[in-house]
C-alpha positions, 0 to 999 in steps of 0.5 A: 468925918466930923471934926471931932473924930479927925482930932481924936485920930490926929492926937492918937497918931501923934501921941508917941511922936519923937521930938528929937533925933532922926526918928522925928524927921519922917513923921514931922515931914509927912505931917507938914506934907499932908497939911500943905497938900490939903491947904493947897488942893483941899483934896483929902485923898491927895493929902492922905496919899501924899503924906503917906508917901513922904513918910514911907520914903523918908522912913525907909531911906533915912532911918537905919534898920 
């Protein structure tokens, strides 16, 4: 995808991100994992699946229902 489309998707996904409290941990950790995996391996699928896995695990275990 062109870089512009990726930036638009990133801004769209992060626009309502809470910056404090326990609800910020899962998205911030997932973003860090996604960026870290991409910089480490330069593999888009690994980055996407890794970040999604981190987010789902943290959101389902840390956040109260």
